[in-house]
KOLKOLTOR-182145 format. One line per field, with one value per residue (C-alpha): residue in three letters; chain; z, x, y. Coordinates in steps of 0.1 Angstrom, whole numbers, always signed. Layout:
<atoms>
code c(ala, ...) $
unit c(A, ...) $
zz c(Z, ...) $
xx c(X, ...) $
yy c(Y, ...) $
</atoms>
This chain:
<atoms>
code c(met, ser, ala, his, tyr, ala, pro, ala, phe, leu, ala, ala, val, thr, leu, ala, ser, cys, gly, gly, gln, ala, arg, gly, pro, asp, gly, ser, thr, leu, pro, pro, pro, ser, ala, ser, ala, ala, leu, phe, asp, thr, ala, gly, thr, arg, val, gly, leu, ala, thr, phe, ser, glu, thr, asp, gly, ala, gly, arg, leu, gly, ile, ser, val, ser, gly, leu, ser, pro, gly, gln, his, gly, met, his, val, his, glu, asn, gly, ala, cys, thr, pro, pro, ala, phe, glu, ser, ala, gly, ser, his, phe, asn, pro, gly, ser, thr, gln, his, gly, leu, met, asn, pro, ala, gly, pro, his, ala, gly, asp, leu, pro, gly, leu, thr, ala, glu, ser, asp, gly, ser, ala, asp, thr, thr, phe, ser, val, pro, val, ser, leu, leu, gly, glu, gly, ser, gly, ser, met, val, gly, pro, glu, lys, arg, ala, phe, val, ile, his, ala, asp, pro, asp, asp, gln, lys, thr, asp, pro, ser, gly, asn, ser, gly, ser, arg, val, val, cys, gly, val, ile, glu, arg, arg) $
unit c(A, A, A, A, A, A, A, A, A, A, A, A, A, A, A, A, A, A, A, A, A, A, A, A, A, A, A, A, A, A, A, A, A, A, A, A, A, A, A, A, A, A, A, A, A, A, A, A, A, A, A, A, A, A, A, A, A, A, A, A, A, A, A, A, A, A, A, A, A, A, A, A, A, A, A, A, A, A, A, A, A, A, A, A, A, A, A, A, A, A, A, A, A, A, A, A, A, A, A, A, A, A, A, A, A, A, A, A, A, A, A, A, A, A, A, A, A, A, A, A, A, A, A, A, A, A, A, A, A, A, A, A, A, A, A, A, A, A, A, A, A, A, A, A, A, A, A, A, A, A, A, A, A, A, A, A, A, A, A, A, A, A, A, A, A, A, A, A, A, A, A, A, A, A, A, A, A, A, A, A, A) $
zz c(+962, +938, +937, +899, +903, +891, +921, +903, +891, +926, +942, +917, +924, +962, +962, +939, +960, +991, +975, +970, +939, +920, +898, +868, +863, +844, +873, +855, +876, +870, +871, +896, +881, +868, +873, +884, +887, +911, +890, +901, +885, +880, +916, +930, +939, +935, +908, +898, +891, +860, +862, +837, +836, +814, +807, +783, +766, +761, +777, +794, +808, +832, +840, +866, +866, +874, +870, +832, +807, +789, +756, +740, +756, +744, +768, +767, +786, +790, +794, +829, +861, +875, +877, +890, +888, +874, +839, +844, +821, +844, +826, +795, +760, +751, +758, +725, +727, +690, +678, +657, +649, +670, +664, +662, +626, +615, +591, +606, +642, +668, +699, +724, +748, +723, +736, +723, +731, +763, +764, +795, +802, +807, +844, +836, +846, +827, +838, +811, +799, +768, +750, +751, +736, +760, +752, +775, +805, +795, +796, +773, +759, +749, +785, +806, +838, +834, +857, +851, +861, +835, +838, +826, +813, +802, +779, +776, +740, +717, +701, +663, +663, +635, +641, +654, +682, +703, +682, +690, +723, +742, +778, +804, +828, +847, +856, +876, +881, +870, +897, +892, +915) $
xx c(-2128, -2136, -2115, -2113, -2087, -2053, -2029, -2000, -2020, -2034, -2000, -1986, -2014, -2011, -1973, -1975, -2001, -1980, -1948, -1932, -1915, -1941, -1929, -1947, -1951, -1917, -1900, -1897, -1903, -1938, -1944, -1967, -2000, -2004, -2042, -2067, -2104, -2123, -2150, -2186, -2216, -2251, -2261, -2232, -2211, -2173, -2164, -2128, -2100, -2085, -2050, -2033, -1995, -1966, -1935, -1907, -1930, -1959, -1993, -2007, -2042, -2045, -2080, -2092, -2130, -2157, -2195, -2196, -2215, -2191, -2178, -2168, -2175, -2168, -2148, -2141, -2129, -2159, -2158, -2173, -2158, -2191, -2206, -2242, -2259, -2277, -2273, -2241, -2254, -2236, -2203, -2214, -2202, -2168, -2138, -2133, -2113, -2104, -2140, -2133, -2156, -2158, -2138, -2103, -2111, -2129, -2108, -2123, -2115, -2109, -2121, -2093, -2113, -2118, -2102, -2098, -2125, -2125, -2131, -2148, -2141, -2169, -2171, -2176, -2141, -2113, -2077, -2057, -2035, -2038, -2016, -2032, -2020, -1995, -2012, -2041, -2016, -1997, -2004, -2026, -2061, -2058, -2050, -2076, -2058, -2060, -2078, -2112, -2119, -2130, -2148, -2138, -2168, -2174, -2204, -2228, -2220, -2190, -2178, -2177, -2149, -2164, -2200, -2203, -2209, -2204, -2197, -2231, -2217, -2249, -2257, -2231, -2226, -2195, -2181, -2153, -2140, -2104, -2082, -2047, -2022) $
yy c(-880, -908, -939, -932, -905, -914, -917, -901, -871, -865, -869, -843, -818, -824, -819, -789, -772, -778, -765, -800, -813, -834, -862, -878, -915, -916, -898, -864, -833, -819, -781, -767, -757, -721, -724, -750, -756, -778, -795, -798, -816, -802, -813, -793, -824, -821, -846, -837, -813, -796, -781, -759, -757, -745, -766, -755, -730, -755, -754, -785, -793, -822, -836, -861, -864, -889, -891, -885, -907, -930, -917, -883, -849, -814, -792, -755, -725, -702, -664, -660, -674, -685, -720, -718, -752, -769, -756, -735, -708, -683, -694, -675, -683, -698, -676, -658, -626, -628, -629, -660, -690, -722, -753, -766, -777, -745, -725, -693, -705, -715, -697, -692, -715, -743, -775, -811, -837, -856, -894, -908, -945, -971, -962, -924, -914, -896, -891, -875, -846, -825, -799, -765, -732, -716, -683, -694, -692, -661, -624, -604, -606, -643, -654, -672, -662, -624, -600, -617, -653, -679, -712, -747, -766, -802, -808, -838, -845, -846, -814, -816, -790, -769, -758, -722, -713, -744, -775, -790, -802, -802, -793, -783, -812, -802, -768, -753, -717, -714, -699, -687, -704) $
</atoms>
């Protein structure tokens, strides 16, 4: 693992995976993840972890990743739970059970798998959390943790959050199969 991983985040994931009570930086109890994805780059090297959890009816995505180019990156849940390097085309299109258009700012969107942009620091790392729709973690057709596996993908470029079908977010540079916990 890279030295860029946030110690509190890794402690929370480790404790949660071992059945312990994980605590956030403020001392609050963190929920165990509902799903997680080990993240790999185009060379097949493990570069991070994404976790999805639900707290008080709200969805949460935690990301700890290294090896990105500094700056903005699009990220999405993709329809197929497969991450074959180097291009990760096996992940398919964005997870879109509602047949909507791409983008959080698109009036005809978003896809269920559209997520906010990720900012990598000058050293190529990112350790952060995002709010995500709780429907991604629930039951039904809008859930990414149903009977079929999905993939979490980080792209090379920023997502413009409006251009269909992928926000002009460029090539796929990191991928992980989402596993229900």
